[in-house]
C-alpha positions in Angstrom: 26.0 8.8 4.1 25.2 5.6 2.2 21.5 4.7 1.8 20.7 1.1 2.1 18.4 -0.3 -0.6 15.7 -2.7 0.5 14.9 -3.6 -3.1 17.1 -6.8 -3.2 15.5 -8.0 0.1 12.0 -7.4 -1.3 12.9 -9.4 -4.4 14.3 -12.3 -2.4 11.3 -12.3 -0.1 8.9 -12.4 -3.1 10.8 -15.3 -4.7 10.7 -17.3 -1.5 7.1 -16.5 -1.0 6.2 -17.5 -4.5 7.9 -20.9 -4.1 6.1 -21.5 -0.8 2.8 -20.5 -2.5 3.4 -23.1 -5.2 3.8 -25.8 -2.5 0.4 -24.9 -0.9 -2.7 -26.5 -2.3 -5.3 -24.7 -0.1 -4.0 -21.1 -0.6 -6.2 -18.5 -2.2 -5.7 -15.4 -4.3 -7.6 -12.2 -3.7 -7.9 -8.8 -5.4 -9.2 -5.5 -4.2 -10.2 -2.1 -5.5 -11.2 1.0 -3.6 -10.5 4.5 -2.6 -8.1 6.0 -0.1 -6.0 8.9 1.0 -2.2 9.2 1.0 -1.1 11.7 3.6 2.3 13.2 2.8 3.5 15.3 5.8 0.5 17.7 6.1 -1.3 17.2 2.8 -3.7 14.4 2.0 -4.1 13.3 -1.6 -7.2 11.3 -2.6 -6.4 8.1 -4.5 -7.8 5.0 -6.2 -6.3 1.8 -4.9 -5.8 -1.5 -6.5 -4.3 -4.6 -4.8 -3.6 -8.3 -5.2 -2.5 -10.9 -2.7 -2.0 -14.5 -2.1 -2.7 -16.5 1.1 0.3 -18.8 1.6 -1.3 -20.3 4.7 -4.5 -19.5 6.7 -2.5 -16.8 8.6 0.2 -15.6 6.2 -0.1 -13.8 2.9 2.0 -11.7 0.5 0.4 -8.8 -1.3 1.0 -5.8 -3.5 -1.0 -2.6 -3.9 -0.9 0.6 -5.8 -2.5 4.0 -5.3 -3.0 6.5 -8.1 -3.6 10.1 -7.1 -7.0 11.6 -8.2 -6.6 15.3 -7.0 -4.1 18.1 -6.9 -3.2 20.0 -3.8 -1.9 23.6 -3.5 1.3 23.7 -1.6 3.5 26.6 -0.4 7.1 26.1 -1.5 9.2 29.0 -0.1 6.3 31.5 -0.6 5.4 30.2 -4.0 2.0 28.5 -4.4 2.3 25.3 -6.5 -0.1 22.4 -7.3 1.3 19.1 -6.1 0.1 15.8 -7.4 0.5 12.3 -6.1 1.4 10.2 -9.2 1.4 6.9 -7.4 2.5 4.8 -4.5 3.2 1.1 -4.9 4.1 -1.4 -2.2 4.9 -5.1 -1.5 4.1 -6.5 1.8 4.0 -9.6 4.0 0.7 -9.9 5.9 -0.2 -11.8 9.0 -3.9 -12.4 9.6 -5.7 -13.0 13.0 -9.1 -14.6 12.3 -12.0 -13.4 14.5 -14.7 -16.0 13.6 -15.5 -16.9 10.0 -16.5 -13.4 8.8 -13.9 -11.1 10.4 -10.2 -10.9 10.5 -7.6 -8.3 11.5 -4.1 -8.1 10.1 -0.7 -6.6 10.4 1.5 -6.0 7.4 5.0 -4.9 6.8 6.9 -4.3 3.6 8.4 -1.7 1.3 6.7 1.3 -0.4 7.7 3.4 -3.5 6.1 6.8 -4.1 6.3 9.4 -6.8 4.9 13.0 -6.7 5.1 15.9 -9.2 5.0 19.7 -9.0 4.2 21.4 -12.3 6.4 24.5 -12.7 5.8 26.7 -15.8 5.8 24.3 -18.7 7.7 21.5 -17.0 7.2 19.3 -14.0 9.5 18.5 -11.0 9.2 14.8 -10.2 10.1 13.5 -6.7 10.5 9.8 -5.9 10.9 8.3 -2.5 10.9 4.8 -1.0 11.3 3.0 2.3 9.8 0.6 4.8 6.1 0.7 5.5 3.9 -1.1 8.1 0.2 -1.1 9.0 -2.9 -2.6 10.4 -6.4 -3.3 9.1 -9.4 -5.5 9.2 -11.6 -7.4 6.7 -15.2 -8.4 6.8 -16.7 -11.1 4.6 -20.5 -11.3 5.1 -21.7 -14.9 5.4 -18.1 -16.0 5.3 -18.4 -15.6 1.5 -15.9 -14.5 -1.2 -16.9 -10.8 -1.3 -16.0 -8.4 1.5 -14.7 -5.0 2.5 -11.4 -4.0 3.9 -10.2 -1.0 5.9 -6.5 -0.4 6.5 -3.9 2.2 7.4 -0.2 2.0 6.5 2.5 4.2 7.9 5.7 5.1 6.1 8.8 7.1 6.9 11.1 7.9 4.0 13.5 10.0 6.0 14.4 13.6 5.1 11.2 14.7 7.0 9.0 12.8 4.5 6.5 10.6 6.3 2.8 9.9 6.4 0.0 7.3 6.2 -2.1 5.7 3.5 -5.7 4.9 4.4 -7.7 2.6 2.2 -11.3 1.4 2.0 -11.6 -1.5 -0.5 -14.0 -4.0 -1.9 -12.2 -7.5 -1.7 -12.9 -10.5 -3.8 -11.4 -13.9 -3.0 -10.7 -16.0 -6.1 
C-alpha cells in the first residue's frame, strides 16, 4: 500500500499563506511558550511547547508549534519494560478564529504533525518517527484586549497503524 505524503501540500500551503501575509498590512505575528502533554495511545508525555503564528486576516492565521518531551515513561513491550521518550512533535497549521468580544476568541485548526520518539535499548536507542494530519480546538484570552494572553488548546492526530492521540497545551501568548 502506498502512503500519500502531505509534505508537498503543506509546503504549497505555507508558500501561498506567506504571499497572502505579505499583502496584508494589518496582520500581526504572535509567539507562545508553555507546557503541555502529548498523549500517545495510553501514555502521556509532559512537554515544553513553543509556537509562532501570523494573522493573515482578523479570522485566519497560519502557525507552527513544537513540543519537546521533558519526561520518560516506562512502557511494556512484549513483556520487556523500557523507558520511552518523546523527542519532539512539530506541526504546521491553518487556524480559523471566532472572536467573542475583544478579550476572548475560540479557534479551530487543521494541519500536519510530525513526531519522533525513542526507546533506549542497551547502549543504543530505537527511534520511531511518524507523521500525519492533525486538527484541534482551543481558546485564547487577552486581558484588557492587550498583547499578552493565555491559550489553551487540544489537537488530535491519527498516524495510522494504531498510533493516535492528543496534544494538550497551556501557553503564554504575546502579540508582536
